[in-house]
C-alpha positions in Angstrom: 89.5 50.6 125.7 91.9 48.1 124.5 95.3 47.5 126.3 98.5 48.0 124.1 101.3 45.7 124.7 104.8 46.7 124.0 106.5 45.9 120.7 108.7 42.9 121.0 109.5 42.4 117.3 113.2 43.2 116.4 114.8 44.5 113.4 117.2 42.0 112.0 118.3 43.9 108.9 118.2 47.2 107.4 119.4 48.6 104.1 119.0 51.8 102.1 117.3 51.9 98.6 118.4 54.9 96.8 116.2 54.5 93.7 113.3 54.3 96.1 114.9 56.7 98.6 113.5 54.4 101.3 114.8 52.0 104.2 114.0 48.4 103.7 113.7 46.7 107.0 113.6 43.1 107.8 112.1 42.1 111.1 112.7 38.9 113.3 109.0 37.6 112.6 109.5 37.5 108.8 107.9 40.7 108.0 109.5 43.4 105.7 108.7 47.1 106.2 109.5 49.8 103.6 110.0 53.2 105.1 110.4 56.4 102.7 113.0 58.6 104.2 111.1 61.8 103.7 108.2 60.7 106.0 110.8 60.6 109.0 111.2 63.6 111.0 114.9 64.5 111.2 116.2 67.0 113.9 119.2 68.0 115.6 120.1 69.7 118.8 121.6 72.8 118.3 121.9 76.1 120.3 119.4 74.5 123.1 116.8 73.8 120.7 115.7 71.2 118.1 116.1 72.1 114.6 115.4 70.7 111.4 118.3 68.6 109.9 119.7 69.1 106.5 118.3 66.8 103.9 120.5 63.7 104.2 122.2 62.4 100.8 122.0 59.1 99.6 125.8 58.3 100.7 124.9 59.3 104.3 121.7 57.3 104.2 123.3 54.0 103.0 125.6 53.8 106.3 122.4 52.7 108.1 122.6 49.9 110.4 120.7 48.1 113.0 121.2 49.4 116.5 120.4 48.7 120.1 120.0 44.9 119.6 117.3 45.3 117.0 115.3 47.8 118.7 116.2 50.9 116.4 118.2 51.7 113.1 120.8 54.4 113.4 122.7 56.6 110.8 125.7 57.8 112.9 127.1 60.4 110.3 124.1 62.3 110.6 123.2 61.6 114.3 120.0 60.1 113.5 118.2 57.1 115.1 114.8 55.8 114.9 113.0 53.0 116.8 110.9 50.5 115.3 107.7 52.3 116.9 108.7 55.5 115.3 109.3 53.7 111.9 105.8 52.2 112.1 104.1 55.4 113.0 105.9 57.3 110.0 104.3 54.9 107.5 100.9 54.7 109.2 100.5 58.5 109.5 
């Protein structure tokens, strides 16, 4: 069995491309990652349980920013945060 190392790569920049409905993410190793928003699971904690979040608008998604020192992206207005590992899993699933 291969040992897995923690991800040390960080997110340097993120923007939202409304035409492609995807996040464009630049990493500190020179790589770029394109993540279609609809591949991400968006949920909210409500009434003591997780529920599916309403589909976010382009205006909401355009407020995305790098968070936690480059370890995640955050869309505060819709209370969604995705770590780099989550983003990679979304495109590889």
